[in-house]
Structures are given as structure tokens and as C-alpha cells.
C-alpha positions in Angstrom: 46.2 50.0 120.5 49.6 50.0 121.0 50.4 50.6 124.3 51.8 53.7 125.1 55.7 53.3 126.4 55.9 55.0 129.8 58.6 56.1 132.4 57.1 56.0 136.2 59.6 57.4 138.6 58.5 56.1 142.2 54.8 56.7 141.8 55.5 59.2 138.9 54.2 58.0 135.4 56.6 59.9 132.9 55.2 58.7 129.2 57.6 58.9 126.4 55.3 60.4 123.4 55.5 62.8 121.4 56.0 65.7 124.1 57.9 66.2 127.1 58.1 63.5 129.6 59.1 65.5 132.1 56.4 67.9 132.0 53.5 65.2 132.1 55.7 63.8 135.3 54.8 67.3 136.8 50.9 67.0 136.0 51.1 63.8 138.1 53.0 64.8 140.5 51.0 67.9 141.2 47.8 66.3 141.1 49.2 63.7 143.7 46.8 63.1 147.0 47.3 60.4 149.9 46.5 59.1 153.0 47.0 61.8 155.7 45.7 64.6 158.0 45.0 63.7 161.8 45.8 60.5 163.6 42.3 59.7 163.5 41.5 59.9 160.1 44.4 57.7 159.0 43.6 55.7 161.0 40.4 54.8 159.3 41.3 55.1 156.1 40.4 59.2 155.5 36.5 57.8 155.2 35.4 60.5 157.4 33.2 62.5 154.2 30.0 62.2 156.3 31.8 61.9 159.8 33.1 65.3 160.1 34.4 66.4 163.4 37.6 66.3 162.4 40.2 68.4 161.7 41.4 66.5 158.4 38.1 65.4 157.6 37.1 69.6 156.5 39.2 69.2 153.9 37.5 66.3 152.7 34.0 67.8 153.2 33.8 71.3 154.8 30.4 70.6 156.4 32.1 68.4 158.6 33.1 71.4 160.6 29.5 72.0 161.4 29.4 68.3 163.5 31.5 70.0 166.1 29.9 71.1 169.6 32.9 72.8 171.2 36.0 74.5 169.8 39.2 72.0 169.0 43.3 72.5 168.8 45.0 69.3 167.7 48.6 68.7 165.8 50.1 65.4 164.4 53.8 65.1 163.8 54.6 61.5 162.1 57.2 59.0 160.9 57.2 57.6 157.4 59.5 54.8 156.2 59.5 54.1 152.4 61.2 50.7 151.2 61.9 50.6 147.6 62.9 47.2 145.9 64.7 47.1 142.3 65.1 44.4 139.4 66.3 45.0 136.2 67.3 41.9 134.2 69.3 40.0 136.6 69.8 42.7 138.7 67.9 43.7 142.2 68.7 46.4 144.4 67.0 47.5 147.5 66.4 51.4 149.1 65.6 52.8 151.7 63.8 56.8 153.0 62.9 57.6 156.1 61.5 61.0 156.6 59.5 62.9 159.6 56.6 65.0 158.2 54.2 66.9 160.3 50.7 66.1 159.1 48.4 68.6 160.1 47.9 71.6 162.6 44.6 73.4 163.6 41.9 74.3 165.1 38.0 75.1 164.8 36.2 77.9 166.8 32.3 77.0 167.6 29.5 79.7 168.3 26.1 78.2 169.6 23.4 80.6 170.7 22.6 81.8 174.3 19.6 79.7 174.3 20.2 76.3 172.7 18.0 75.7 169.6 16.4 72.6 167.7 15.6 74.7 164.7 17.3 76.7 162.6 21.1 77.7 163.1 22.0 75.8 166.0 26.1 76.8 165.7 28.1 78.7 163.8 32.0 76.9 163.0 35.1 78.6 161.4 38.3 76.9 161.2 42.1 77.4 159.8 43.3 74.0 159.1 47.3 72.9 157.9 47.3 69.5 156.1 49.7 67.9 154.1 48.9 66.6 151.0 51.6 64.7 149.5 55.0 63.6 150.8 57.2 63.0 147.8 60.7 61.7 149.8 61.8 58.6 148.2 64.7 56.7 147.0 65.6 54.0 144.0 68.9 52.5 143.2 69.2 50.3 140.3 72.2 48.4 139.4 72.3 48.4 135.6 75.3 46.8 134.2 78.5 45.3 135.5 82.0 44.7 133.7 80.9 47.0 131.0 83.2 47.4 128.2 83.5 49.1 124.8 84.3 47.3 121.7 87.3 48.9 119.5 86.8 47.5 115.9 89.0 47.9 112.9 86.8 51.2 111.9 85.7 52.6 115.2 84.9 52.3 118.8 81.1 51.1 119.5 80.7 52.9 123.2 78.8 50.9 125.4 79.9 53.2 128.6 78.8 56.6 129.4 82.4 58.2 129.7 83.4 57.0 126.1 80.4 58.2 124.0 81.3 61.6 126.0 85.2 61.0 125.0 84.1 60.3 121.6 82.0 63.7 121.6 84.6 65.7 122.6 87.2 64.5 119.9 87.7 67.0 117.0 87.2 70.3 119.6 89.5 72.0 121.6 88.9 72.0 125.1 87.7 76.0 124.8 85.0 75.0 122.0 83.6 71.9 124.1 80.2 72.6 125.4 78.1 70.6 128.3 78.7 67.5 129.2 82.0 67.2 127.4 83.5 70.5 128.6 82.2 69.0 131.9 84.5 65.8 131.9 87.1 67.6 131.0 86.9 69.1 133.7 86.8 67.0 135.8 89.6 64.8 134.5 87.4 62.1 133.2 88.8 62.6 129.8 92.8 64.5 128.7 94.0 65.3 124.9 95.8 62.4 123.9 99.4 64.9 123.4 99.4 68.5 123.6 97.7 70.2 121.2 95.6 67.2 120.2 92.2 67.1 119.7 92.3 63.7 120.0 90.9 62.8 123.8 91.5 59.7 125.9 89.5 58.5 129.0 90.2 57.3 132.8 89.4 53.7 131.2 92.3 54.0 129.3 96.5 54.6 129.6 98.4 56.6 127.3 102.3 55.8 126.2 104.4 58.6 125.8 106.1 58.1 122.1 109.9 59.9 121.1 108.1 62.3 118.9 106.1 64.1 121.7 103.2 62.3 121.0 100.6 59.2 122.7 99.2 55.9 121.9 96.5 54.7 123.6 98.4 51.4 124.8 95.7 49.4 127.7 92.3 49.4 128.6 90.7 48.5 131.9 89.8 44.4 130.3 87.6 44.2 133.5 84.8 46.9 132.5 82.9 49.5 135.0 80.0 49.2 136.8 76.3 51.2 136.0 74.2 52.5 138.4 71.2 54.5 138.1 69.9 56.3 141.2 66.8 58.5 141.8 66.5 61.1 144.4 63.3 62.6 145.8 62.6 64.9 148.5 59.3 67.4 149.3 55.9 67.7 149.9 52.3 69.5 148.7 50.5 71.0 152.2 47.3 72.9 151.8 46.0 75.8 154.2 42.6 76.1 154.4 39.8 78.4 155.9 36.2 76.8 156.3 33.4 78.0 157.3 30.3 75.7 158.5 26.6 75.9 159.7 24.7 73.4 161.5 20.7 73.7 160.6 18.2 72.3 162.8 20.9 69.7 163.8 19.9 67.8 160.3 21.6 69.6 157.9 25.5 70.5 157.8 26.6 73.1 155.2 30.5 73.9 155.0 32.7 75.9 152.3 36.6 76.7 152.6 39.4 78.8 150.5 41.9 76.8 150.2 45.7 77.8 149.8 48.2 74.9 147.9 51.9 75.1 148.2 54.2 73.1 146.7 57.7 71.9 146.9 59.9 69.0 145.2 63.3 68.1 144.6 64.7 65.6 141.8 68.4 64.4 141.2 68.5 61.2 138.8 72.4 60.1 138.6 74.0 57.6 136.2 77.0 56.2 137.6 79.7 54.6 136.3 82.4 53.1 138.6 85.4 51.7 137.8 85.7 49.2 140.3 88.5 47.3 139.0 90.8 49.7 138.0 93.9 48.9 136.7 96.5 46.8 138.1 98.3 48.0 139.7 96.4 50.4 140.9 97.3 53.9 141.7 95.9 57.0 143.8 95.4 59.0 141.1 92.5 56.6 139.0 89.2 57.0 139.3 87.2 55.7 141.5 83.9 56.4 140.3 81.7 59.5 138.5 78.1 60.6 138.4 76.1 62.2 135.6 73.1 63.8 136.9 70.6 66.0 136.3 68.5 68.4 139.3 64.8 69.5 139.3 63.3 71.8 141.4 59.7 72.6 141.6 58.0 75.7 143.9 54.4 76.4 143.6 51.5 77.9 145.2 47.6 78.0 144.2 44.5 78.5 145.0 41.1 76.4 145.4 37.7 76.6 146.8 35.5 73.6 148.4 31.9 73.3 149.3 30.3 70.9 150.9 27.1 69.0 153.3 26.1 66.3 155.6 22.4 64.8 155.7 22.3 63.6 159.0 19.2 60.8 159.2 20.1 59.5 162.9 21.6 56.6 162.4 23.0 57.1 158.6 24.5 60.3 157.2 25.1 60.9 153.9 27.6 63.7 152.8 28.7 65.3 149.1 31.4 67.7 148.4 32.9 68.9 145.3 36.6 70.3 145.3 36.9 72.8 142.6 40.6 72.7 140.5 43.8 74.2 142.3 45.3 77.3 140.6 49.3 76.4 140.6 51.4 79.1 139.8 55.4 77.0 139.3 59.0 78.1 139.3 61.3 75.3 138.1 65.0 75.5 138.0 66.3 72.5 136.4 70.7 72.1 135.4 72.8 69.0 135.1 76.7 68.2 135.8 79.3 66.0 136.1 81.1 64.9 139.8 84.6 63.2 139.6 85.9 61.3 142.6 89.3 59.2 142.9 91.3 57.4 144.6 93.3 60.0 146.2 90.1 61.6 147.4 90.0 64.5 145.3 86.8 65.5 143.9 85.7 67.7 140.9 82.5 69.2 139.3 81.0 71.3 136.9 77.7 72.2 136.2 75.6 73.7 134.0 73.9 77.3 134.7 70.7 77.4 136.6 67.6 77.7 133.9 64.8 79.1 135.5 61.1 78.7 134.1 57.8 79.7 135.0 54.0 78.1 133.8 50.5 77.8 135.3 49.1 74.5 136.3 45.2 73.7 136.8 44.6 70.3 138.6 41.8 68.4 138.3 38.3 68.7 139.9 36.9 66.4 142.4 33.5 65.4 143.1 32.9 63.4 146.9 30.1 60.8 147.9 30.1 59.5 151.3 28.0 57.3 153.8 28.1 56.8 157.4 26.4 54.6 159.8 26.7 56.4 163.5 25.8 53.0 165.9 25.3 55.6 169.3 28.7 56.2 171.0 29.6 52.7 170.2 30.6 52.4 166.9 30.5 53.4 163.5 31.2 52.5 159.6 32.2 55.0 156.6 32.5 55.0 153.2 33.7 57.4 150.6 33.6 57.3 147.2 35.8 60.1 145.1 35.8 60.9 141.4 38.4 62.8 139.5 38.9 63.9 136.2 42.3 63.6 135.4 41.4 64.8 131.8 40.5 68.2 132.9 44.0 68.6 133.6 45.8 71.6 131.7 49.3 72.8 131.9 49.6 76.8 130.6 52.7 79.4 129.9 53.5 82.4 127.5 56.3 82.7 125.0 57.8 80.0 122.9 56.4 76.7 125.1 52.9 77.6 124.1 52.6 75.3 121.3 54.3 72.1 123.1 51.6 72.7 126.2 48.8 72.9 123.7 50.3 68.9 122.3 50.8 68.1 126.0 47.2 69.4 126.4 45.9 66.8 124.0 47.7 64.1 125.1 46.2 64.2 128.7 42.7 64.4 127.2 43.4 61.2 125.1 45.2 59.4 127.9 44.5 60.2 130.9 40.9 59.0 132.6 38.1 59.7 135.1 39.4 57.5 138.2 37.4 56.4 140.9 39.1 56.0 144.3 37.0 54.3 147.5 37.9 54.2 151.2 36.3 52.5 154.2 37.0 52.3 157.6 35.1 51.7 160.6 35.6 52.8 164.6 34.5 50.2 167.8 34.7 52.2 171.4 34.9 49.2 173.8 35.0 51.4 176.3 34.0 55.0 176.5 37.7 56.8 176.8 39.1 54.1 174.3 38.8 53.1 170.4 39.7 50.8 168.1 40.3 52.0 164.1 41.1 50.1 161.0 40.5 50.6 157.2 41.4 50.0 153.8 41.3 52.5 150.5 41.9 52.0 146.5 43.2 54.6 144.3 42.5 54.3 140.7 44.7 54.5 138.0 44.7 58.0 136.4 45.4 56.4 132.9 43.2 54.8 130.6 43.9 50.7 130.9 45.0 50.3 127.1 47.1 53.1 126.9 49.4 51.9 129.6 51.2 48.2 130.6 51.0 48.4 134.3 47.6 49.4 135.7 48.6 52.6 138.1 46.5 52.1 141.2 47.5 51.5 145.0 46.0 49.3 148.4 46.5 51.2 151.4 46.3 49.8 154.6 45.2 51.7 158.1 44.4 51.0 161.9 44.7 53.3 165.0 43.6 53.5 168.2 42.3 56.3 170.4 42.5 57.7 174.1 39.5 60.7 175.1 39.4 62.5 178.9 37.2 65.4 179.4 39.3 68.1 177.2 42.5 66.4 175.7 42.7 63.6 173.0 45.4 62.0 172.0 45.5 59.0 168.7 47.9 57.3 166.9 47.5 55.6 163.8 49.4 53.2 161.0 48.8 53.2 157.1 50.7 51.2 154.8 50.6 51.4 151.1 51.9 48.9 148.5 52.1 49.6 144.7 54.5 48.4 141.7 56.1 50.8 139.1 58.1 50.7 135.9 60.9 52.9 135.4 62.4 53.3 131.5 65.5 54.9 131.6 65.5 57.1 128.4 68.8 58.7 127.4 67.7 60.6 124.3 68.6 64.6 124.6 70.1 64.1 128.7 73.4 64.0 130.1 73.5 60.6 129.7 72.6 60.1 126.0 74.6 57.2 124.1 73.9 54.8 126.6 70.9 52.6 126.2 68.4 50.0 128.2 65.8 48.2 126.5 63.8 46.5 129.6 62.1 48.7 132.3 63.4 49.0 135.6 60.9 47.2 137.7 59.7 49.0 141.3 58.2 47.5 144.3 57.2 50.6 147.0 56.3 49.8 150.4 55.7 52.8 152.4 54.7 52.7 155.8 53.4 56.1 158.3 53.0 56.0 162.2 51.3 59.4 162.3 50.4 60.7 166.9 47.7 63.1 167.1 47.3 65.5 170.1 44.6 67.3 171.0 42.3 69.6 173.0 38.6 70.9 173.3 37.5 73.6 175.1 
């Protein structure tokens, strides 16, 4: 079978098939989950399903709330540094992005019987937590060409630059009859009529000479060509607000359940830039420096899900299991595109389309988890988590004219997606009672069948951390590194960049470094 052609944007795969690539990109983005939460949990690669007793562990397995012996409040700020290194043909580039995500905040209230019990309901617990589940802040910048020129043949122009494609699209129309990008280019002074009343245009890559009869002709074209770049800028997050109840039964069986509200915000700008690097000699201050043709996507969503879990305490072994229902999202999406031009005299102009708004619903996959932990007194612990995600169960729906498109998309999701299997492992050692050393690793499986894509979309994560404990206060610090390779194939059909074509993908190597710091109090 021929492998599916794909577009991968900074870890978010877009598939080029007979459906909306943007929509499938959305599906993967809504499903995205990352290592996050408290510094203790992150230092152990979130392998906390059988351990509990941590505010992030509650979102992994709600039964973990019943491990608490007291009440607790904690919050976790963090610092994130993302580096993407792009490689396209002989060109390479590096882009860095810094952000300061707030990983989590929350508390647990523990209620115990007045007389200590060893059988029956030993304690009950209620918790409210917020955990950031994904951070979308990232950038990618790739050079696509240097010294690009158009070919002027006797029977026409072979347009290799985007601006010349737009100019040819404008030919034959008066400015008032132009639409979309041709009109944007005209309003930005990137193209102008050869002479008054003409419907033939010249671009800022050309110089015209006025004739005695009132007409003009193209006298000179930039022989050095222009440079082309493609940029992606992403920002946003997804987060989960959870209300959890739990009970400790005879210190052997721990039960928990939660109702969770999911928030989602994402913004992405994709920019194709043409730089008039060499310009004309001599240069004039009205010459074009560069211009951007861009598209902008903004998504806001709200959803709800439920989780149930249990932990069996078979000291020194703990066994955990949990089930996460799908998240049922309601999404509002805004989209527009435009052109912005920059001139050597520092003048700037821009024109944009009207904002298009679209609403639809999305159901994420369900998830099932199993975990085992070994607790060696107060000296050390070792934990292993496994998670299965049924990516094929994702579904997008809407009312109106897009119903048939989404039916096709849902068929493709079932055909190309698979069950993914994630594994996380972590350890904690206490050389002294008040100090802990932690480490962990995680493997996140690709959501796609291996024979459907050209690159396996898996990730590796490595973590470490330390912790300090006092009677009522604790502090934890953790570091996590995520590594993954992507490819982005720039498809331009039916976009503002239509007319320029690239037959190779942009290869991208990503590394994300995150440091988290938890401040907590027990009472």
C-alpha cells in the first residue's frame, strides 16, 4: 500500500488525503497529552497511576486521592524552552521559543473518623485540581529558496515566485473586480497597473518605463531573484479542572472518581515570506523589502469527561487501574488570511479577509490505564504505568453543509488511526528522610498505523528531579526533556500560497526542555 502523504506541523500531523488536512490536524491537537503536573510527578515521568498521594496523580488515577492521610494545597509554575531545527534541501534553520506555563494548582481535603479505624471506610477525600495537559507554544522557520527568479518565455511566464503568481491572477481584472489575495496585493502596493486604465499589472520585482503615448512597458526585472521562507508560530494550551471524590476502604482498596472540565485555546499563524534581498541597484527607499502572505487560525474549546479508578494496596506492591471517558468538546474556530508588506522607507501596509467563524463538536478517544508500584518502606519506590488510547474512536461532528465532509473524515480516522500504547517508568530514592532524588522515562506511541505514514510519530521523554520535605511544607523541582522528529510538507493548493510548489518535506528535529517547581503545604 502506498503510504499516506502527510504534513506534520511541529508535532501535529496533518494528512494530505481527500479530506480537510486542517481538520485532521485538529483531531490530533485535541487528543494531545504531555508530561506535566507537579514537579514530583513530572520528575518520575508521570508514572503515578498506582502511587497516588499527589495532586497530579489524581488526574491519572482518581483513586490516588484516597492515599492522602492529611489535607494538602500546592501549585507549580514552570519554565519551558523549545528548539526546532529545520532542514529543507540544502537549507537549515533554528528557532527557539520560551514560555512560562502554569502547570497545576489544587488542593485535597481529607476527612477521617474520630476514632481511627482499620476496617471499612477509613477516610474520605475531596479534591479540586487544575492541570495543564498540553502546551502548544512553538516556532518553526525554514528557508525554502534563495535567488528565486521567474522564467520569461516567448509564450508566457513561468512563475516561481508567489508574487508573480498573484500578479498573473490579477491580470484581466480592474482593481474593483479583484478578490482575495490579488486585491490584498494591490492594496499593499505590491502590484500596480502598467498604466492608467490597464488591466495588465507589474509587480515590485519589476521596473517599468513610461512611453510617450501614455502607456508603460516593463524595462527591467530583478536578475538576482528573491528569497523564500516559511514560518509557523503556535501558542496556546489545554487544561483540565477536576473535582474528585475518593474513599479508603480498610487501607487495602482505594476508590476514586472525578468529573473534569477541559479548556482549550490554540492560535497558529503560518507565513510564507518573500524577501527582496538584493533589490535593484541602486536601491530606492520605496523599494519592497519583503512581504508576508499568511493564514491565521484560532480555536477555543470547552469539554467535559469523567474518570474512575482503583488501587489495591498489597504492601509492598500496589496495583492501579483507571478508565478515562472521552472528552466531549464544543469548539469555536476563527480563520482569516492576508498580506502585509514592508518597504525600505519603513512604510507598512496590510489587508486581510473577513474572519470566518465555524463551530463543531469533537469527541476525543477513551483511555485505559494499568499500573504497578513497589514501595520499599520510606526509602525508595519504583513505578510503572501503561496507557492504551483508542485513537480510532475519535469523532468530529457538525450540523449543516459540512456533515458529509466530516463523515469522510471520520472514516479516514478509523482507517489510519490505531490503538496507541504508552509506557512510563519512574523511581524515587530517599537517602535521608527529608530529601528525595527522582528519575523517569516515557515512551509515547504514534497514533497512526505504521504502514500509513512515512515517519513513525513516537516520542521519548526523560525526566529527573529532587524534593525536600518538612513537617508542613514541601518543595519539589523537576526537569523534563522531550525529543521527537517531524516532517512538514507544505501543500499550497487552495491556500493563499497557491502557485508555488515544493516536492520535498521540511524535516524538523524538536527538543523541549521544561523545568517545574512545586510549592506545597500539608495541614
